[in-house]
N, C-alpha and C positions, 0 to 999 in steps of 0.2 A: 370376372371374379373381383378385380380391384374396384370396378365401378359399383358392383353390388355391395362390397364392403363399405365404400364411401357413402352409399345411400343409407345403409344401416346406421353408420356413425352420425350422419346428418339428422336422421330421424330421432336418434337418441339425444343429440344436442338440442333439437327443437323441443322435445318433451321435457328435458331437464330445465331449460330456460322457462318454459311455460309453467312448470310446477313452482319454480322459485318466485316468479311474479305473482302467481296465485297465492302463495304463502304470505308474501308481503302485503297483498291487498286484503287478505283475510284478517290478519292481526298485526298491523304495522307497529303499534306501540310495544307489543310483546316481542316481535321478531327482529325488528331493525337494530335494537341495541345489542342483540346477540350475534349479528352477522355483519355489522357495519364495517369491521376491519377486513372482511372478505368480499365486500361488494364493490365492484368497479364495472363501469359500463363497458370497458375494453374487453372484459372477460366474456361478454355475450357476442355471439357470432352474427346473429340476425339484426339488421339495422333497426327494425321496428322495436325489437326488445331493448336494444341499446338506448334508444330515445326514451322509452318508458322508464327504464332504470335510472337514467340521468335525471328525469323529472322527479322520481321518487326520492333519490338521494338529495336533490336540491331542496325539496320540500322538508325533508327530515332535518337537514342541516340548518334550515331557516326556521326551525321549530314550528312547522306547520303540519304536524303529523295528522291532524284531524282532516286535512285536505287530501290525504292519501286514500282515495275511494273512487268509485266509478265516475262520480260527478266531478270531483276535483281533477281527474285525469282525462276528462272528456276531450280537451283540446289536443293532447298528445296522441290519443287513440285515433282521433279524426285525422290528424296529420299523417299518421302511419297507415291509413286506410284500414284500420281495425274498427269493429263496431262495438256497441255496448254489449251485444250478445257474446262477443269474444271475451270481453272483460268478465262478465258474469260466469261464463264457462270456465275461465281460469279459477275463479273463486270456488265454484261448485265442484271442481275436480279435486280440491284439497281434502284429504282424509284427516290429516294431522299436520300441524306446523312444527312438530318436535324434531323433524329431520331436516329442517331448512339449512342449518349450518353444514350438515353432511352434503346436501345438494350443492351448496356454494363451494365447498372444498373440491368436489368432483368437477364442477364447472371450471374452477381455477386450474386444475390439473390438465383438463382438456385444452385450455388456453395456452398453457405452457407447452403442451405437445405441438400445438399449431406454431408457436414461436420457434421451437426446435426445427420443425419442418422448414420454416422460412430461412433459418440459418443454413440448413443443408441445401436448400434450393439456391441460395446465394453462392455457395461454394461450387455447386454443380453448374451454375450458370456462367462461371468464369471461363474465359478462353483457356486453351491449353497453355500451361505455364512451364517454361524450361529454366528460367533464371532462378537460382536458389533464393535470392532476396525476395523475388515476387512470391515464391512459394511460402517462404517464412511469413511474409506479410499476410498472406491468405490464412495461414494457420493461426496467426495471432488474432486476426479478425474473427475467425470461427470460435477460438477460445474465449475471446471477450464477449461474443454473443451468447455463448453457452453459460459463461459466468454470470452475465446479467440476468439470464433466466433463473439460474440457481439462486442468486441473491433474492430475486423476487419470490421464489418458492419459500425461502427461509424467513421472509418478512412477517409471516403470520403465525410464527411459532406460538405456543402457549405462553400466556403472560406469566412472568416470574414474579412471585410475591416477595415482600420483605422477609417473611418467615422462611421462604426457601433459601434466600441469599444468606440470612443469618445462620441458618443451619449449616450451609456449605462452608462459610467463613469460619464458624466455630470449630467444625470438624477439622479443617485444615490447620488451624492454630493448635488444637489439642494433639493432632498427629505429629506436629512439629517437623514436617518434612522440609528438606532444603528448598529454598525459594528458587524458581527457575529464572535466574537473572544472568546477564552476560557481563562479566567483570572485565574492565579494560586493562588491569594490571598496574594502573597508576593508582596507588593505594589511597591517597587522599581524595582523589576524584571518586573512587568507588565508595569510600566512606560517606562522601557528600551526597551522592545520588542513590546509593544502595545498589548500584549496578544498573544496566539497561534492561528493562523488562520487555517481555513479549508484547508485540503490537505497538511499541513506541517508535516514533520518528525522531531521530536525533540529528540536529544540525551542528556541524563542526565548521566554524567560519573564521576567516582571518584575511588580512591583507596579503598581497604577494610576498613570498619569502618569509612568511611568519612561522611556517612549520606545519601546515595542514597535512600534507602528504606524509611527512615524517611521523607525526603523531598517529595518523591512521594506520601506518604500517607497523608502528610499535604496538598499537592496540591489537592488530591482527596477529602479530607474533605471539603476544601474551595470551590471546584467546586460543590459538591453536595449541599452545603449550598446555592449556587447561583441558585439552581434549575436544575443543569445539570445532565445528565445521563452518568456515567462513567463506563467502563468495565476495570477491573484490572486483568491481568494475573500474578499470583504469581507462578512462576515456581521453586522457591527455598523453600518457606515456605507454609504451609497449609493455607487455607482460615481462619480456626479458629485462627491460630497464628497471621495472619494479622489483623483480627478484634480485637483480644486482644491488639495488638499494637495501633490500632486506639482508642480503649477505654481508654488506658493509656494516650494517647495524649490529648483526649478531656476531660477526667475526672481528669487529673493530678494525675494519679496513677503510682507509681514507677514501671517501666516495669519489674524489677527483681521479683516483687511479683508473677508473673505468674510461676516462677520457684522455689519459696520457699515453701517447704512442711514440715509437721510435721512427727512424727514417724509412722503415719497411711497413709502417702503419700497424705495428703489432703493439699490444699492451705492454707497458713497462711494469713488470711485477717482480718483486724480490722473492727469494726463497721463503722469507717470513710471510709475505703476502699470500703465496701459494699455500703455505701451511695453514694460515688463518682461514683462507677461502675453503679449503678442503674440510677443515674442522667445522666451519659454520654450516656448510652444506650437510655434513653428517648430523649436526645438532638439529637443524631444521627437519631433516628427514626422520629423526627419532621421535619427534613430538607426536603425542597420541591423537591429536586432531588432524584436520586437513584443510588446506587452502585451495580455493578454486579461482582461476583468473579469467577475466574476459576483457579484451582490449579493442573490440570492434565497435564502430559507431552504432548506437542503439537509440531507438525511441523508447519511451517509458513502457510502452506495450511490449517491446522486445525484452526489456528488463524483466517485466512480470513473467513472461513465458520462460525465460532462462531460470528465474528463481524457482518457478513451479517444477521445472524439469530436474534441477539439482536437488531440490528438497525431496522429490519423489524417488530419485535414484540413489541418493547418498545420505539424505538427511541434512538439515541446514539449521544453524543456530543464529546466524546473523549475516547481514549484507552491508557492504561498504561501497559507496559510489563516489568516485573522484573525477569530475565534480559536476554539480547540477547544471551549470550553464553550458556544458558540453553535450548534454543529452540532445539527440536529434529531435527537432520539433515534430510532433505528430501532425500539427496543423500549421504548416509554414506560412499560410496566409494571415494568421493571427499576429497581433503585435507581441513583442517580447514579454510583456507583463502577463498577457493571457496564456502564452506558451508556458511560462514558469508556473502559473497557477494550476494549469492542467497537470504538469509534471509533478508538482509537490503534492497535490491531492491524490494522484494515482499512487505515488510512493507511500503515502499514508495508508491507502487502501491495501497495498501489498503487505505492509507491516501487520495490519489487522487480519487480513485474509490468511496469511501464512503463519501468523502468531510468532513472529520473530522481530527483533529490533532491526531497523534500517537506519544506517548512519550515512548522512549525506554531507559531502564537503561543499562549501559555498564561499563566495567572495564577499568581502566587506567593501562598501562603496569607497571610492578614492577621496571622497569629501572629508574623511577622517584625517587625511594628511594636512589639510589646511587649517586645522584647529590646534590649539595648544595642548589640550588633553587628548592624546591619541589612543587611549584605551577604548576599544570599540563598545558600542551599545547594540542591543538587539535591533533597534531602529536603524542602525547603520548597514544592516544586511541589504544586499542589492535586491531591489524590488521586494522590500521586506514584508509587505502586507500579508500575502498568502503564506509566506514562510513563518511569520510570527503566529499566525492563526493555527496552522496545522502542526507545527513542531511541538513535541512534548518536552524536549530538552534542547536548549540552544547553548552551545559551548563556543566562546569567542576567545581567540588566541591573541596574546600580546607579548612581545619581547622588547624590553626597554633598550637592550644593547643594540638593537637594529636602528633605533632612532638616536641613541646616545652612545656611540661606540666608546668603550674604555680606551684609555691612553695606551695601555699595554694589552697585547693579544691574550685572550683566555680561551681555552678549548671548550669551556662549558658556559653557556648562557642560562640565565633563569628564564623560564617561560611561564607566563601566567595563563591559567585556564579559567576564564571567567564564566561561571554558570549564570548566564543572563536570563534564562527561563528554565523553570523546573516545575512542570505541572503537578508533580506529586511530592514536592519537597521544597527545600529552601534554595535561595540564590546566594551567590558569593563568589569567592576566588580561591583557587588552590594553585600551588606552585610546584613546578617540576624542573628537572634539568634537561637542557637541550644540548646534545653533543653535536656540535656543528660539523666536525670532520666526518662523522659517521651518520649524520642525519637521523639521529635517534633521540627519543624522549624517554627518560628514566625517572625513577622516584628520587625525590630530593632527600639526601641523607639527613 
């Protein structure tokens, strides 16, 4: 029964390919402009047909449409052991060329089905897996394969005209619905950027101890307070340590308290500390949004799988990754710059695919320490080429008190958030308060 079904499918495939080539030979000037976007040799199953289509596409793109005829294609027909009679039979079988695009769409769908079968066969061909990491890697591989096929299916959607876009934009403006942006809660930054938009990749960078994690946690708290769902990948610290830092920030508990122990190795907490801790936990729990934590080593493909899962199960408004250099390389054999390029481009794809902002923490090159002006530039980003290219917004952190400590201790430093790149707006600098004891960033009064 299966063999019979496959024979029927192959017969249908051969007939479809035969009809498409016949249509192209019948009226190349009229048909090719209509189906050029759907015409790829890879979509054809039979090698002879692949070579004929490759030749036709090559002639068309080299503006030699008049050569797309039995004589002009004689060499490729001869090479594939087809005769001139085969060629004329293809042409004579055509009743109308009006359905050529429909034929090409069917052929592409069949090709996608073959691709899906290959993904399934790769999964089924794996040895029995018992280790959870191996199983997850296989799931990721299957998901990536299916996503690639899905992306290919969507490449040939109907062309959107300027009129269509103008209509959509005008309707949105007249309806005056709230824009779907993610606000950081740092007011001057939100005013400057308008908030983080869906599909944007935001780089948050600074030298060591400049406050990257502090500001990312402050942003997360503010977002959850607004009712948003945020997924935080902590690749440097455990989720427990990150929540401790958030409790310190919300409850104004000195962050050093988490490291101070007595002779029995117990935390030294006062009654006031415990009161503040309890109140902070209650406040965080009362927020209308939700935070999700992940602190295991991940490749960028693992990150994509986790983002998909959380969005499907709980809904997701944004992702924060701390930080990019700690993402496990997908291709360890590649050099660091190639690894970073792959990671940053995949993160950008995640933002576009999931329609959420992705905020990625990154390091600034230590070269900034050797110059007099220590405020970072976008070009100071470690392996900055691909980051500069893919980022929609680049935020660079600078605290003057770190390099020029005041004579007398102050609990609050000024932190500069330098908008070094803003694809959809202006660049410049906004200032906020950095509360050192609580590792928290707040609005400047």
